[in-house]
DSSP file (Angstrom, degrees, kcal/mol; ACC not computed):
  #  RESIDUE AA STRUCTURE BP1 BP2  ACC     N-H-->O    O-->H-N    N-H-->O    O-->H-N    TCO  KAPPA ALPHA  PHI   PSI    X-CA   Y-CA   Z-CA
    1    1 A M              0   0    0      0, 0.0     2,-0.4     0, 0.0     0, 0.0   0.000 360.0 360.0 360.0 144.7  111.7  132.9  118.6
    2    2 A T        -     0   0    0      2,-0.0     2,-0.4     0, 0.0     0, 0.0  -0.949 360.0-168.8-120.1 137.0  108.2  132.3  119.9
    3    3 A Y        -     0   0    0     -2,-0.4     2,-0.5     2,-0.0     0, 0.0  -0.945  11.6-149.5-119.9 144.7  105.0  134.0  118.7
    4    4 A V        -     0   0    0     -2,-0.4     2,-0.5     2,-0.0    -2,-0.0  -0.972  19.9-176.2-113.5 122.7  101.6  133.9  120.4
    5    5 A I        -     0   0    0     -2,-0.5     2,-0.7     2,-0.0    -2,-0.0  -0.973  20.6-142.4-124.4 128.1   98.7  134.2  118.0
    6    6 A D        -     0   0    0     -2,-0.5    -2,-0.0     0, 0.0     0, 0.0  -0.802  28.5-178.1 -88.4 120.0   95.0  134.3  118.9
    7    7 A L        -     0   0    0     -2,-0.7     5,-0.0     1,-0.0    -2,-0.0  -0.882  32.5 -99.8-118.4 149.5   93.1  132.3  116.3
    8    8 A P    >>  -     0   0    0      0, 0.0     4,-2.3     0, 0.0     3,-0.6  -0.321  39.7-110.5 -62.1 151.0   89.3  131.8  116.0
    9    9 A L  H 3> S+     0   0    0      1,-0.2     4,-2.7     2,-0.2     5,-0.2   0.857 116.5  54.9 -55.2 -41.0   88.2  128.4  117.3
   10   10 A P  H 3> S+     0   0    0      0, 0.0     4,-2.0     0, 0.0    -1,-0.2   0.890 109.9  47.7 -62.0 -35.8   87.3  127.0  113.9
   11   11 A V  H <> S+     0   0    0     -3,-0.6     4,-2.5     2,-0.2    -2,-0.2   0.913 111.6  50.2 -69.2 -42.3   90.9  127.8  112.7
   12   12 A Q  H  X S+     0   0    0     -4,-2.3     4,-2.6     1,-0.2     5,-0.2   0.921 110.5  50.0 -59.9 -44.1   92.4  126.2  115.8
   13   13 A A  H  X S+     0   0    0     -4,-2.7     4,-2.4     1,-0.2    -1,-0.2   0.903 110.6  49.4 -62.6 -41.5   90.3  123.1  115.3
   14   14 A R  H  X S+     0   0    0     -4,-2.0     4,-2.7     2,-0.2     5,-0.2   0.905 110.8  50.0 -65.1 -41.5   91.4  122.8  111.6
   15   15 A I  H  X S+     0   0    0     -4,-2.5     4,-2.5     2,-0.2    -2,-0.2   0.936 112.0  47.8 -62.3 -46.3   95.0  123.2  112.6
   16   16 A E  H  X S+     0   0    0     -4,-2.6     4,-2.4     1,-0.2    -2,-0.2   0.905 112.6  49.6 -60.9 -42.1   94.7  120.5  115.3
   17   17 A E  H  X S+     0   0    0     -4,-2.4     4,-2.4     2,-0.2    -2,-0.2   0.934 112.8  45.7 -63.2 -47.2   92.9  118.2  112.8
   18   18 A E  H  X S+     0   0    0     -4,-2.7     4,-2.0     1,-0.2    -2,-0.2   0.880 112.7  51.0 -65.8 -37.9   95.6  118.6  110.1
   19   19 A A  H  X>S+     0   0    0     -4,-2.5     5,-2.5    -5,-0.2     4,-0.9   0.908 110.1  50.0 -64.8 -41.6   98.4  118.2  112.6
   20   20 A R  H ><5S+     0   0    0     -4,-2.4     3,-0.6     1,-0.2    -2,-0.2   0.922 110.3  50.0 -62.8 -44.0   96.8  114.9  113.8
   21   21 A K  H 3<5S+     0   0    0     -4,-2.4    -1,-0.2     1,-0.2    -2,-0.2   0.881 113.3  46.4 -60.4 -38.1   96.4  113.7  110.2
   22   22 A A  H 3<5S-     0   0    0     -4,-2.0    -1,-0.2    -5,-0.2    -2,-0.2   0.590 111.1-123.0 -81.9 -10.5  100.1  114.5  109.6
   23   23 A G  T <<5S+     0   0    0     -4,-0.9     2,-0.3    -3,-0.6    -3,-0.2   0.813  74.8 106.3  73.6  29.9  101.2  112.9  112.9
   24   24 A V  S   <S-     0   0    0     -5,-2.5    -1,-0.3    -6,-0.1    -2,-0.1  -0.838  75.2 -91.8-131.8 169.9  102.9  116.0  114.2
   25   25 A S     >  -     0   0    0     -2,-0.3     4,-2.3     1,-0.1     5,-0.2  -0.387  37.6-111.8 -76.8 162.7  102.1  118.6  116.8
   26   26 A A  H  > S+     0   0    0      1,-0.2     4,-2.7     2,-0.2     5,-0.2   0.890 119.7  54.1 -61.0 -39.1  100.3  121.8  115.8
   27   27 A A  H  > S+     0   0    0      1,-0.2     4,-2.4     2,-0.2    -1,-0.2   0.905 108.8  48.0 -62.6 -41.5  103.5  123.8  116.4
   28   28 A E  H  > S+     0   0    0      2,-0.2     4,-2.1     1,-0.2    -2,-0.2   0.908 111.9  50.0 -65.6 -41.4  105.4  121.6  114.0
   29   29 A L  H  X S+     0   0    0     -4,-2.3     4,-2.3     1,-0.2    -2,-0.2   0.941 112.9  45.6 -61.4 -48.1  102.7  121.8  111.4
   30   30 A L  H  X S+     0   0    0     -4,-2.7     4,-2.5     1,-0.2    -2,-0.2   0.888 110.6  52.9 -65.6 -39.2  102.6  125.6  111.7
   31   31 A A  H  X S+     0   0    0     -4,-2.4     4,-2.5    -5,-0.2    -1,-0.2   0.905 110.4  48.9 -61.9 -40.0  106.4  125.9  111.6
   32   32 A D  H  X S+     0   0    0     -4,-2.1     4,-2.7     2,-0.2    -2,-0.2   0.906 109.9  51.2 -65.7 -41.6  106.4  123.8  108.4
   33   33 A V  H  X S+     0   0    0     -4,-2.3     4,-2.5     2,-0.2    -2,-0.2   0.919 111.9  46.9 -61.4 -43.9  103.7  126.0  106.8
   34   34 A V  H  X S+     0   0    0     -4,-2.5     4,-1.9     2,-0.2     6,-0.3   0.933 111.9  50.5 -64.2 -45.4  105.7  129.2  107.6
   35   35 A R  H  <>S+     0   0    0     -4,-2.5     5,-2.6     1,-0.2     4,-0.3   0.932 114.1  44.4 -58.1 -46.0  108.9  127.7  106.3
   36   36 A R  H ><5S+     0   0    0     -4,-2.7     3,-0.9     1,-0.2    -1,-0.2   0.901 114.3  48.3 -66.7 -40.7  107.2  126.6  103.0
   37   37 A N  H 3<5S+     0   0    0     -4,-2.5    -1,-0.2     1,-0.2    -2,-0.2   0.750 115.4  43.8 -74.8 -23.2  105.4  129.9  102.5
   38   38 A F  T 3<5S-     0   0    0     -4,-1.9    -1,-0.2    -5,-0.2    -2,-0.2   0.308 110.6-119.5-102.6   8.7  108.4  132.0  103.1
   39   39 A G  T < 5 +     0   0    0     -3,-0.9     2,-0.3    -4,-0.3    -3,-0.2   0.804  58.4 156.3  63.9  30.3  110.7  129.8  101.0
   40   40 A M      < -     0   0    0     -5,-2.6     2,-0.3    -6,-0.3    -1,-0.2  -0.664  30.5-148.7 -93.0 145.2  113.0  129.0  103.9
   41   41 A T        -     0   0    0     -2,-0.3     2,-0.4    -5,-0.0    -5,-0.0  -0.711  13.2-125.2-104.8 161.1  115.1  126.0  104.1
   42   42 A V        -     0   0    0     -2,-0.3     2,-0.1     1,-0.0     0, 0.0  -0.825  23.5-119.1-105.0 146.4  116.2  124.1  107.1
   43   43 A D     >  -     0   0    0     -2,-0.4     4,-2.5     1,-0.1     5,-0.2  -0.315  34.6 -99.6 -77.5 169.3  119.7  123.4  108.0
   44   44 A S  H  > S+     0   0    0      1,-0.2     4,-2.1     2,-0.2     5,-0.1   0.847 121.5  51.4 -62.6 -36.2  121.0  119.8  108.3
   45   45 A E  H  > S+     0   0    0      2,-0.2     4,-1.9     1,-0.2    -1,-0.2   0.916 111.7  46.5 -67.4 -41.9  120.8  119.7  112.1
   46   46 A E  H  > S+     0   0    0      1,-0.2     4,-2.5     2,-0.2    -2,-0.2   0.890 110.8  53.5 -66.2 -38.0  117.2  121.0  112.1
   47   47 A Q  H  X S+     0   0    0     -4,-2.5     4,-2.3     1,-0.2    -2,-0.2   0.892 106.1  53.3 -63.7 -38.8  116.3  118.4  109.4
   48   48 A K  H  X S+     0   0    0     -4,-2.1     4,-1.3     2,-0.2    -1,-0.2   0.913 110.0  48.1 -60.2 -42.3  117.7  115.7  111.6
   49   49 A Q  H  < S+     0   0    0     -4,-1.9    -2,-0.2     1,-0.2     3,-0.2   0.905 111.8  49.1 -65.1 -41.0  115.5  116.8  114.4
   50   50 A L  H  < S+     0   0    0     -4,-2.5     4,-0.4     1,-0.2    -1,-0.2   0.858 115.0  44.9 -66.2 -34.3  112.5  116.9  112.1
   51   51 A N  H  X S+     0   0    0     -4,-2.3     4,-2.6     1,-0.2     3,-0.3   0.664  89.2  90.2 -82.0 -17.3  113.3  113.4  110.8
   52   52 A A  H  X S+     0   0    0     -4,-1.3     4,-2.6     1,-0.2     5,-0.2   0.865  85.2  48.8 -53.6 -46.8  114.0  111.9  114.2
   53   53 A P  H  > S+     0   0    0      0, 0.0     4,-2.1     0, 0.0    -1,-0.2   0.909 114.0  46.9 -62.5 -39.1  110.4  110.7  114.9
   54   54 A S  H  > S+     0   0    0     -4,-0.4     4,-2.5    -3,-0.3    -2,-0.2   0.914 112.9  48.6 -66.9 -42.2  110.0  109.1  111.5
   55   55 A I  H  X S+     0   0    0     -4,-2.6     4,-2.6     2,-0.2    -1,-0.2   0.904 110.4  51.6 -64.8 -40.8  113.4  107.4  111.8
   56   56 A A  H  X S+     0   0    0     -4,-2.6     4,-2.1    -5,-0.3    -1,-0.2   0.907 110.5  48.9 -61.8 -41.6  112.5  106.1  115.3
   57   57 A L  H  X S+     0   0    0     -4,-2.1     4,-2.1     2,-0.2    -2,-0.2   0.933 111.8  48.2 -63.8 -45.9  109.2  104.7  114.0
   58   58 A L  H  X S+     0   0    0     -4,-2.5     4,-2.4     1,-0.2    -2,-0.2   0.906 111.0  51.3 -60.7 -42.0  111.0  103.0  111.1
   59   59 A N  H  X S+     0   0    0     -4,-2.6     4,-2.5     1,-0.2    -1,-0.2   0.876 108.3  51.5 -63.4 -37.0  113.6  101.6  113.4
   60   60 A S  H  X S+     0   0    0     -4,-2.1     4,-2.2     2,-0.2    -1,-0.2   0.891 110.0  49.7 -67.1 -37.4  110.9  100.2  115.7
   61   61 A W  H  X S+     0   0    0     -4,-2.1     4,-2.3     2,-0.2    -2,-0.2   0.906 111.4  49.0 -65.1 -41.4  109.3   98.5  112.7
   62   62 A L  H  X S+     0   0    0     -4,-2.4     4,-1.6     2,-0.2    -2,-0.2   0.918 110.9  49.7 -64.2 -42.7  112.6   97.0  111.6
   63   63 A A  H  X S+     0   0    0     -4,-2.5     4,-0.7     1,-0.2    -1,-0.2   0.900 111.6  49.0 -62.6 -40.3  113.2   95.7  115.2
   64   64 A E  H >< S+     0   0    0     -4,-2.2     3,-0.8     1,-0.2    -1,-0.2   0.897 110.0  51.5 -64.9 -40.5  109.7   94.2  115.3
   65   65 A A  H 3< S+     0   0    0     -4,-2.3    -1,-0.2     1,-0.2    -2,-0.2   0.787 106.0  55.4 -68.3 -27.3  110.3   92.5  111.9
   66   66 A E  H 3< S+     0   0    0     -4,-1.6    -1,-0.2    -5,-0.1    -2,-0.2   0.623  83.3 103.8 -82.5 -12.8  113.6   91.0  113.0
   67   67 A K  S << S-     0   0    0     -3,-0.8     2,-0.1    -4,-0.7    -3,-0.0  -0.459  83.5-106.9 -68.2 139.3  112.0   89.3  116.0
   68   68 A P        -     0   0    0      0, 0.0     2,-0.3     0, 0.0    -1,-0.1  -0.410  34.7-133.7 -66.7 143.9  111.6   85.6  115.5
   69   69 A R        -     0   0    0     -4,-0.1     2,-0.1    -2,-0.1    -4,-0.0  -0.693  10.7-122.5 -97.5 149.7  108.0   84.5  114.9
   70   70 A T     >  -     0   0    0     -2,-0.3     4,-2.4     1,-0.1     5,-0.2  -0.405  33.8-104.7 -77.5 166.7  106.2   81.6  116.5
   71   71 A A  H  > S+     0   0    0      1,-0.2     4,-2.4     2,-0.2     5,-0.2   0.889 123.6  51.6 -60.4 -39.0  104.7   78.9  114.3
   72   72 A A  H  > S+     0   0    0      2,-0.2     4,-2.4     1,-0.2    -1,-0.2   0.900 109.7  48.6 -66.3 -40.6  101.2   80.4  115.0
   73   73 A E  H  > S+     0   0    0      2,-0.2     4,-2.5     1,-0.2    -2,-0.2   0.893 111.9  49.5 -66.2 -39.2  102.3   83.9  114.1
   74   74 A T  H  X S+     0   0    0     -4,-2.4     4,-2.3     2,-0.2    -2,-0.2   0.923 111.7  48.3 -64.4 -44.2  103.9   82.6  110.9
   75   75 A E  H  X S+     0   0    0     -4,-2.4     4,-2.2     2,-0.2    -2,-0.2   0.903 112.3  49.1 -62.5 -41.9  100.7   80.7  110.0
   76   76 A E  H  X S+     0   0    0     -4,-2.4     4,-2.4     2,-0.2    -2,-0.2   0.906 111.1  49.7 -64.7 -41.8   98.6   83.8  110.7
   77   77 A A  H  X S+     0   0    0     -4,-2.5     4,-2.1     1,-0.2    -2,-0.2   0.893 110.8  49.8 -64.8 -39.6  100.8   86.0  108.6
   78   78 A E  H  X S+     0   0    0     -4,-2.3     4,-2.3     2,-0.2    -1,-0.2   0.897 111.2  48.4 -66.5 -39.5  100.7   83.6  105.7
   79   79 A E  H  X S+     0   0    0     -4,-2.2     4,-2.4     2,-0.2    -2,-0.2   0.895 109.9  52.8 -67.2 -38.9   96.9   83.4  105.9
   80   80 A D  H  X S+     0   0    0     -4,-2.4     4,-2.2     2,-0.2    -2,-0.2   0.907 109.8  49.2 -60.0 -41.5   96.7   87.2  106.0
   81   81 A M  H  X S+     0   0    0     -4,-2.1     4,-2.4     2,-0.2    -2,-0.2   0.914 110.5  49.5 -66.1 -42.3   98.9   87.3  102.8
   82   82 A K  H  X S+     0   0    0     -4,-2.3     4,-2.5     1,-0.2    -1,-0.2   0.897 110.2  51.4 -62.6 -39.5   96.6   84.8  101.1
   83   83 A E  H  X S+     0   0    0     -4,-2.4     4,-2.4     2,-0.2    -1,-0.2   0.895 109.0  50.9 -64.9 -40.0   93.6   86.8  102.1
   84   84 A L  H  X S+     0   0    0     -4,-2.2     4,-2.3     2,-0.2    -2,-0.2   0.930 111.0  48.1 -61.2 -45.6   95.2   89.9  100.6
   85   85 A M  H  X S+     0   0    0     -4,-2.4     4,-1.9     2,-0.2    16,-0.2   0.891 110.5  51.5 -64.4 -39.3   95.9   88.1   97.4
   86   86 A R  H  X S+     0   0    0     -4,-2.5     4,-2.0     2,-0.2    -1,-0.2   0.925 110.3  49.7 -60.3 -44.0   92.3   86.8   97.2
   87   87 A S  H  X S+     0   0    0     -4,-2.4     4,-0.8     1,-0.2    -2,-0.2   0.902 110.3  49.2 -62.8 -41.7   91.0   90.3   97.7
   88   88 A L  H  X S+     0   0    0     -4,-2.3     4,-0.6     1,-0.2    -1,-0.2   0.835 114.1  46.7 -67.8 -31.5   93.3   91.7   95.0
   89   89 A N  H  X S+     0   0    0     -4,-1.9     4,-2.7    -5,-0.2     5,-0.2   0.813  96.5  76.7 -74.8 -30.9   92.1   88.9   92.6
   90   90 A A  H  X S+     0   0    0     -4,-2.0     4,-1.9     1,-0.3    -2,-0.2   0.885  96.8  40.9 -54.4 -52.4   88.4   89.4   93.5
   91   91 A S  H  X S+     0   0    0     -4,-0.8     4,-1.6     1,-0.2    -1,-0.3   0.868 115.9  51.6 -68.0 -33.7   87.6   92.5   91.4
   92   92 A R  H  X>S+     0   0    0     -4,-0.6     5,-1.8     1,-0.2     4,-0.8   0.871 107.5  53.0 -69.3 -35.6   89.8   91.2   88.5
   93   93 A R  H ><5S+     0   0    0     -4,-2.7     3,-0.5     1,-0.2    -2,-0.2   0.906 107.9  51.5 -64.1 -40.7   87.9   87.9   88.5
   94   94 A L  H 3<5S+     0   0    0     -4,-1.9    -1,-0.2     1,-0.2    -2,-0.2   0.851 115.1  41.1 -64.8 -35.0   84.6   89.8   88.3
   95   95 A T  H 3<5S-     0   0    0     -4,-1.6    -1,-0.2    -5,-0.1    -2,-0.2   0.485 112.1-116.4 -93.6  -3.0   85.7   91.9   85.3
   96   96 A G  T <<5 +     0   0    0     -4,-0.8    -3,-0.2    -3,-0.5    -4,-0.1   0.611  64.4 146.6  80.1  11.2   87.4   89.0   83.6
   97   97 A E      < -     0   0    0     -5,-1.8    -1,-0.2    -6,-0.2     2,-0.1  -0.351  61.6 -80.7 -76.7 162.9   90.9   90.5   83.8
   98   98 A R        -     0   0    0      1,-0.1     2,-0.2    -2,-0.1    -1,-0.1  -0.413  51.5-118.0 -62.1 133.8   94.0   88.5   84.3
   99   99 A L        -     0   0    0      1,-0.1   -10,-0.1    -2,-0.1    -1,-0.1  -0.516   8.0-145.9 -76.7 140.8   94.5   87.5   87.9
  100  100 A H  S    S+     0   0    0      1,-0.3    -1,-0.1    -2,-0.2   -11,-0.1   0.843  99.6  29.9 -70.2 -33.9   97.6   88.8   89.7
  101  101 A F    >   +     0   0    0    -16,-0.2     3,-1.5     1,-0.1    -1,-0.3  -0.684  68.1 168.6-129.0  77.1   97.7   85.6   91.7
  102  102 A P  T 3  S+     0   0    0      0, 0.0    -1,-0.1     0, 0.0    -2,-0.1   0.751  75.8  60.2 -65.8 -23.4   96.3   82.8   89.6
  103  103 A D  T 3  S+     0   0    0      2,-0.1     2,-0.6     0, 0.0    -2,-0.0   0.614  85.6  89.9 -80.2 -10.9   97.5   80.1   92.0
  104  104 A I    <   -     0   0    0     -3,-1.5     2,-0.2   -19,-0.1    -3,-0.1  -0.773  69.8-151.5 -89.7 120.1   95.5   81.5   94.9
  105  105 A T        -     0   0    0     -2,-0.6   -19,-0.1     1,-0.1     3,-0.1  -0.520  23.6 -95.9 -89.6 157.1   92.1   79.9   95.1
  106  106 A E        -     0   0    0     -2,-0.2     2,-0.2     1,-0.1    -1,-0.1  -0.364  47.3 -99.5 -66.5 149.9   88.9   81.6   96.4
  107  107 A K              0   0    0      1,-0.1    -1,-0.1   -24,-0.1   -24,-0.0  -0.536 360.0 360.0 -72.3 136.3   88.1   80.7  100.0
  108  108 A A              0   0    0     -2,-0.2    -1,-0.1    -3,-0.1    -2,-0.1   0.464 360.0 360.0 -75.1 360.0   85.4   78.1  100.2
């Protein structure tokens, strides 16, 4: 069933903003709000449809992760990981707390 609702522009803008943040269309966001507020559940087929975009995204990430890396990509990923560990250590070093990654030295 389809409903057409005239909403004030500020409400429309808020709906669009929240839908964008959630990564869904405005229609999907509103349908979810109605379902939750009326205590309705979705059947398994509808749930599969709702989950399909998320599953597709996860599958694309898995496919990307399974691709072989070049030596340069591997080196870049390792440096990114070291930089992350340095960042996580930085605030702990300032406060004198135990470092999560004591073997990682600060960048010179």
